[in-house]
C-alpha positions in Angstrom: 20.7 1.5 1.7 17.0 2.3 1.9 16.3 -0.6 -0.5 18.2 -3.0 1.7 16.4 -1.6 4.8 13.1 -2.1 3.1 13.9 -5.8 2.2 15.1 -6.4 5.8 11.9 -4.9 7.3 9.7 -7.2 5.2 11.8 -10.3 5.9 11.7 -9.6 9.6 8.0 -9.1 9.6 7.5 -12.3 7.7 9.9 -14.4 9.8 8.8 -13.1 13.1 5.1 -13.2 12.2 5.1 -16.8 11.0 6.8 -18.1 14.1 3.9 -17.0 16.4 1.1 -16.2 13.9 -2.5 -17.2 14.5 -3.0 -17.0 10.7 -1.2 -16.1 7.5 -3.1 -15.1 4.4 -2.6 -13.8 0.9 -4.9 -11.7 -1.3 -5.1 -9.2 -4.2 -6.4 -5.7 -4.1 -7.2 -2.9 -6.6 -8.5 0.6 -6.8 -7.9 4.2 -7.6 -4.8 6.3 -6.9 -5.4 10.0 -6.7 -2.3 12.4 -6.6 -2.6 15.1 -4.0 -1.1 18.6 -4.8 0.8 17.2 -7.8 0.3 19.3 -10.9 2.2 16.9 -13.2 0.2 13.6 -12.4 -3.4 12.6 -13.1 -5.6 10.0 -11.4 -4.7 6.4 -12.1 -5.1 2.8 -11.0 -3.5 0.8 -8.2 -3.2 -3.0 -8.0 -1.2 -5.4 -5.7 -1.0 -8.3 -3.2 -1.1 -8.3 0.5 0.0 -11.1 2.9 -1.8 -10.4 6.3 -0.2 -12.1 9.3 -2.4 -12.1 12.5 0.2 -12.0 15.4 -2.2 -11.6 18.4 -5.9 -11.0 18.5 -5.4 -7.2 18.2 -2.3 -6.8 16.1 -1.8 -7.7 12.3 1.1 -7.0 10.2 0.8 -7.0 6.4 3.7 -7.1 4.0 2.5 -5.8 0.6 3.5 -5.0 -3.0 1.6 -2.6 -5.2 1.9 -1.0 -8.7 0.2 2.2 -9.8 -0.1 3.8 -13.2 -0.8 7.5 -12.7 -2.7 9.4 -15.4 -1.2 11.9 -17.9 -1.7 15.5 -17.1 -1.7 18.6 -19.4 0.4 21.4 -17.9 0.6 25.1 -19.0 4.0 26.7 -18.6 4.5 30.3 -19.8 1.5 30.1 -22.2 2.7 26.9 -23.7 0.7 23.7 -23.1 2.2 20.3 -23.1 1.2 16.8 -21.7 3.3 15.0 -19.0 3.1 11.3 -19.0 2.0 9.9 -15.6 4.4 7.9 -13.5 4.6 4.2 -13.0 4.8 3.7 -9.2 6.1 0.4 -7.6 5.7 0.2 -3.8 6.6 -2.5 -1.3 6.6 -2.4 2.4 4.7 -3.5 5.5 1.6 -2.2 7.3 0.6 -2.6 11.0 -3.0 -2.5 12.1 -5.1 -2.8 15.2 -7.9 -5.2 14.3 -10.4 -7.1 16.2 -11.7 -10.4 14.9 -15.3 -10.9 13.9 -17.4 -10.7 10.8 -17.1 -6.8 10.6 -14.0 -5.0 11.6 -13.0 -1.3 11.4 -9.3 -0.6 11.8 -6.6 2.0 11.6 -3.3 1.2 10.0 0.2 2.7 9.5 3.0 1.5 7.3 6.5 2.1 5.8 8.0 1.0 2.6 9.8 2.0 -0.6 8.2 3.6 -3.7 9.9 3.9 -7.1 8.6 6.5 -9.6 9.4 5.9 -13.2 8.6 7.8 -16.5 10.6 9.4 -19.2 13.1 11.7 -17.4 12.3 10.3 -13.9 13.6 7.3 -12.1 13.5 8.0 -8.3 13.1 5.9 -5.2 11.4 7.4 -2.1 10.7 6.3 1.4 6.9 5.7 1.5 4.8 6.3 4.6 1.2 5.0 4.7 -1.8 5.6 7.0 -5.4 5.1 6.7 -8.6 3.4 7.8 -10.1 0.0 6.7 -13.3 -1.7 6.9 -13.2 -5.6 6.8 -16.0 -8.1 6.2 -15.6 -11.7 6.8 -18.6 -13.6 5.2 -17.1 -17.0 5.9 -14.2 -18.2 8.0 -10.7 -17.5 6.6 -12.0 -15.2 3.8 -11.9 -11.4 4.3 -12.9 -8.5 2.0 -11.4 -5.1 2.8 -12.3 -1.6 1.7 -9.6 0.9 2.5 -8.9 4.6 2.4 -5.1 5.3 2.5 -2.7 8.3 2.4 0.6 7.4 0.8 3.4 10.0 1.3 6.7 9.2 -0.5 9.5 11.5 0.8 13.1 12.0 -0.1 15.5 14.8 0.5 12.7 17.2 1.5 10.7 16.5 -1.7 7.5 14.5 -1.4 4.8 12.9 -3.5 1.4 12.3 -2.0 -1.5 10.1 -3.1 -4.8 9.1 -1.8 -5.6 5.4 -2.5 -9.0 3.9 -2.3 -8.8 0.1 -2.6 -11.0 -3.0 -2.5 -9.4 -6.4 -1.8 -9.9 -9.9 -0.6 -7.6 -12.2 1.4 -7.8 -15.8 2.3 -6.0 -17.3 5.3 -3.8 -19.9 3.8 -3.0 -21.6 7.2 -3.9 -20.9 10.8 -2.3 -22.0 14.0 -4.5 -22.9 17.1 
């Protein structure tokens, strides 16, 4: 059910956005993913794609897909030490942000999606909530470079997994409407 809801949200954002969009772009991003209060996960990398859709001058929605490989972690239980393999996390969803145009932008964003955590003995899907701040630089028209700090909180049945993500990405406006 949550997976279907996630697909529906992304589809609605794409369809509604392109009908009235001032611009639609596409771009990769990458960076670090740092688990917060998780004794069984280490730091890892995060990579993905974003498709920013500028709806009106102040509002942008951004469907995204990302994959993270969290690091292995050595855990001590009852005097015995063992190493847990880090999870592979696949996330997709949509962010909404308040952004002003111009060569330099500073913007807050929030989002929702689905995150799937996989490793030996774990195959779980969570609802994923995102919030953070971004700094965008546009050195030439249609090209944007973004630096972001994000909190990702994946929640299901009272259990949660939280990660801080720091990413650097670029996007290019594939087409613009006047």
